[in-house]
C-alpha positions as CSV (number, residue, x, y, z in Angstrom):
1,M,18.1,-61.8,17.5
2,N,19.2,-60.6,14.1
3,Y,22.7,-59.0,14.2
4,R,23.1,-58.6,10.5
5,Q,22.0,-54.9,10.2
6,P,24.2,-53.6,13.2
7,I,27.2,-55.5,11.9
8,L,26.7,-54.0,8.4
9,I,26.3,-50.5,9.8
10,W,29.4,-51.0,11.9
11,L,31.4,-52.1,8.8
12,G,30.0,-49.0,7.0
13,L,31.3,-46.8,9.8
14,L,34.6,-48.5,9.7
15,A,34.8,-48.0,5.9
16,L,34.0,-44.3,6.4
17,L,36.7,-44.1,9.1
18,A,39.2,-45.7,6.7
19,L,38.2,-43.2,4.0
20,T,38.8,-40.4,6.5
21,V,42.2,-41.7,7.4
22,G,43.1,-42.3,3.7
23,L,42.0,-38.8,2.8
24,N,44.1,-37.4,5.6
25,V,47.2,-39.3,4.5
26,L,46.9,-38.9,0.7
27,M,45.1,-35.5,0.1
28,T,46.3,-32.0,0.8
29,G,44.6,-28.8,-0.1
30,P,41.6,-26.7,0.6
31,W,39.0,-29.5,-0.1
32,R,40.3,-31.8,2.6
33,P,38.4,-30.3,5.6
34,L,35.2,-30.1,3.6
35,L,35.4,-33.8,2.7
36,H,36.1,-34.7,6.4
37,Y,33.0,-32.8,7.4
38,V,30.9,-34.6,4.8
39,I,32.2,-38.0,5.9
40,A,31.5,-37.1,9.6
41,T,28.0,-36.1,8.7
42,A,27.5,-39.4,6.9
43,M,28.7,-41.2,10.0
44,A,26.4,-39.2,12.3
45,A,23.5,-39.9,10.0
46,L,24.2,-43.6,10.1
47,L,24.3,-43.5,13.9
48,M,21.1,-41.5,14.3
49,V,19.0,-43.3,11.7
50,F,19.9,-46.9,12.6
51,F,21.3,-47.0,16.2
52,M,19.0,-44.4,17.6
53,R,16.1,-45.9,15.6
54,L,14.9,-42.7,14.1
55,R,13.7,-44.5,11.0
56,A,11.0,-46.3,13.0
57,S,10.2,-43.4,15.4
58,D,7.3,-41.0,15.4
59,G,7.3,-37.7,13.5
60,L,7.8,-35.5,16.5
61,I,11.0,-37.3,17.6
62,R,12.3,-37.0,14.1
63,L,11.5,-33.3,14.1
64,F,13.4,-32.8,17.3
65,A,16.4,-34.7,16.0
66,V,16.5,-32.6,12.9
67,G,16.1,-29.5,15.0
68,G,19.0,-30.5,17.2
69,V,21.2,-31.1,14.1
70,L,20.2,-27.8,12.6
71,W,20.8,-26.0,15.9
72,L,24.3,-27.5,16.2
73,G,25.0,-26.4,12.6
74,L,23.9,-22.9,13.4
75,L,26.1,-22.8,16.4
76,I,29.1,-24.0,14.4
77,L,28.4,-21.4,11.6
78,I,28.2,-18.6,14.1
79,T,31.4,-19.7,15.7
80,L,33.2,-19.9,12.4
81,A,31.9,-16.5,11.3
82,E,33.2,-15.0,14.5
83,V,36.6,-16.6,14.2
84,L,37.1,-15.9,10.5
85,T,36.2,-12.2,10.8
86,R,38.9,-11.4,13.4
C-alpha cells in the first residue's frame, strides 16, 4: 500500500494548522477572521478531495458534495446576516 499521498496531505494539513496558529499569535486586525476562514476552507477542501476521494468519484457525488458545501455557506450567511442586523 502506498502511504505517500496521505502522509503528504497530513503534512499539508499540519502546515495549514501552523499557519492558523501563527496568524492568531502574530496578526491582529479586521483581516484575521477572513484569513482563518480561508485557511479552514483550504483544509476542508483537502479533506474532501483526497480523504473522501471526491477526485475519483462520479459526477453526481461531486454535485452533492458541492451542494452540501453551498448549503452550509448559505446557512452561515443567513445566520451572520441575522446576527449583524440586530
